[in-house]
LODO-162415 format. One record per residue (C-alpha): residue in one letter; x, y, z. Coordinates in nm, 2 decimals. Example, Ala and Ser with C-alpha at 12.3 -4.5 7.8 and 13.67 -1.06 7.14 Angstrom:
// LODO-162415
<pt rest="A" x="1.23" y="-0.45" z="0.78"/>
<pt rest="S" x="1.37" y="-0.11" z="0.71"/>
//
This chain:
// LODO-162415
<pt rest="M" x="11.09" y="9.22" z="13.08"/>
<pt rest="Y" x="11.12" y="9.19" z="12.71"/>
<pt rest="E" x="11.19" y="9.53" z="12.54"/>
<pt rest="K" x="11.28" y="9.61" z="12.18"/>
<pt rest="E" x="11.29" y="9.91" z="11.96"/>
<pt rest="L" x="11.13" y="9.86" z="11.62"/>
<pt rest="V" x="11.07" y="10.08" z="11.31"/>
<pt rest="I" x="10.76" y="10.03" z="11.11"/>
<pt rest="A" x="10.86" y="9.94" z="10.76"/>
<pt rest="N" x="10.51" y="9.86" z="10.63"/>
<pt rest="K" x="10.41" y="10.13" z="10.37"/>
<pt rest="T" x="10.06" y="10.16" z="10.52"/>
<pt rest="G" x="10.17" y="10.15" z="10.88"/>
<pt rest="L" x="9.94" y="9.98" z="11.13"/>
<pt rest="H" x="9.61" y="10.03" z="10.95"/>
<pt rest="A" x="9.30" y="9.82" z="11.01"/>
<pt rest="R" x="9.41" y="9.47" z="10.88"/>
<pt rest="P" x="9.75" y="9.45" z="11.04"/>
<pt rest="A" x="9.61" y="9.61" z="11.35"/>
<pt rest="A" x="9.35" y="9.34" z="11.37"/>
<pt rest="D" x="9.61" y="9.07" z="11.31"/>
<pt rest="L" x="9.84" y="9.22" z="11.58"/>
<pt rest="T" x="9.55" y="9.23" z="11.83"/>
<pt rest="N" x="9.46" y="8.87" z="11.76"/>
<pt rest="L" x="9.83" y="8.77" z="11.81"/>
<pt rest="C" x="9.87" y="8.97" z="12.13"/>
<pt rest="Q" x="9.55" y="8.83" z="12.28"/>
<pt rest="K" x="9.71" y="8.48" z="12.27"/>
<pt rest="F" x="9.96" y="8.58" z="12.54"/>
<pt rest="G" x="9.90" y="8.62" z="12.91"/>
<pt rest="S" x="10.17" y="8.88" z="12.95"/>
<pt rest="S" x="10.11" y="9.25" z="12.98"/>
<pt rest="I" x="10.20" y="9.41" z="12.64"/>
<pt rest="K" x="10.26" y="9.78" z="12.57"/>
<pt rest="I" x="10.37" y="9.96" z="12.26"/>
<pt rest="L" x="10.52" y="10.31" z="12.32"/>
<pt rest="A" x="10.48" y="10.53" z="12.01"/>
<pt rest="G" x="10.58" y="10.89" z="12.05"/>
<pt rest="K" x="10.39" y="11.01" z="12.35"/>
<pt rest="S" x="10.12" y="10.74" z="12.32"/>
<pt rest="E" x="10.11" y="10.42" z="12.52"/>
<pt rest="V" x="9.92" y="10.16" z="12.31"/>
<pt rest="N" x="9.75" y="9.84" z="12.44"/>
<pt rest="P" x="9.80" y="9.61" z="12.14"/>
<pt rest="K" x="9.53" y="9.38" z="12.28"/>
<pt rest="S" x="9.28" y="9.65" z="12.17"/>
<pt rest="I" x="9.24" y="9.73" z="11.80"/>
<pt rest="I" x="9.10" y="10.07" z="11.89"/>
<pt rest="S" x="9.41" y="10.16" z="12.09"/>
<pt rest="I" x="9.63" y="10.06" z="11.79"/>
<pt rest="L" x="9.43" y="10.26" z="11.54"/>
<pt rest="A" x="9.40" y="10.56" z="11.77"/>
<pt rest="A" x="9.78" y="10.58" z="11.79"/>
<pt rest="G" x="9.81" y="10.64" z="11.41"/>
<pt rest="I" x="10.14" y="10.45" z="11.37"/>
<pt rest="K" x="10.27" y="10.52" z="11.02"/>
<pt rest="Q" x="10.56" y="10.39" z="10.81"/>
<pt rest="G" x="10.89" y="10.50" z="10.95"/>
<pt rest="S" x="10.75" y="10.54" z="11.31"/>
<pt rest="S" x="10.99" y="10.42" z="11.58"/>
<pt rest="I" x="10.81" y="10.22" z="11.85"/>
<pt rest="R" x="10.92" y="10.05" z="12.17"/>
<pt rest="L" x="10.77" y="9.71" z="12.25"/>
<pt rest="Q" x="10.75" y="9.62" z="12.62"/>
<pt rest="V" x="10.63" y="9.28" z="12.74"/>
<pt rest="T" x="10.62" y="9.16" z="13.10"/>
<pt rest="G" x="10.48" y="8.83" z="13.23"/>
<pt rest="A" x="10.53" y="8.46" z="13.23"/>
<pt rest="D" x="10.55" y="8.42" z="12.85"/>
<pt rest="E" x="10.72" y="8.76" z="12.79"/>
<pt rest="Q" x="11.01" y="8.62" z="12.58"/>
<pt rest="D" x="10.78" y="8.41" z="12.35"/>
<pt rest="A" x="10.53" y="8.70" z="12.32"/>
<pt rest="G" x="10.80" y="8.96" z="12.25"/>
<pt rest="K" x="10.97" y="8.75" z="11.99"/>
<pt rest="A" x="10.64" y="8.66" z="11.81"/>
<pt rest="I" x="10.52" y="9.02" z="11.81"/>
<pt rest="S" x="10.85" y="9.16" z="11.70"/>
<pt rest="E" x="10.87" y="8.91" z="11.41"/>
<pt rest="F" x="10.51" y="9.00" z="11.31"/>
<pt rest="I" x="10.57" y="9.37" z="11.31"/>
<pt rest="M" x="10.90" y="9.34" z="11.12"/>
<pt rest="G" x="10.74" y="9.10" z="10.87"/>
<pt rest="L" x="10.45" y="9.33" z="10.77"/>
<pt rest="K" x="10.47" y="9.39" z="10.39"/>
<pt rest="E" x="10.13" y="9.55" z="10.29"/>
//
């Protein structure tokens, strides 16, 4: 399992555009991907799930990835989230 704690630095959090981009990225991987945000468990392969979580700037999240491509997926998703600058 790939697991990493991240803090959302993006000023607008995971709003519509970055949520859509994150969903598209996650859908490229076969692994099971979860984001734990507060008491919410988010399926980042679903834009509705991401938006419903209301992840804002400064939010601490835990990324969990399990599956055959977990390391590649985890690294790519972590880099995407940490690289958000909108």
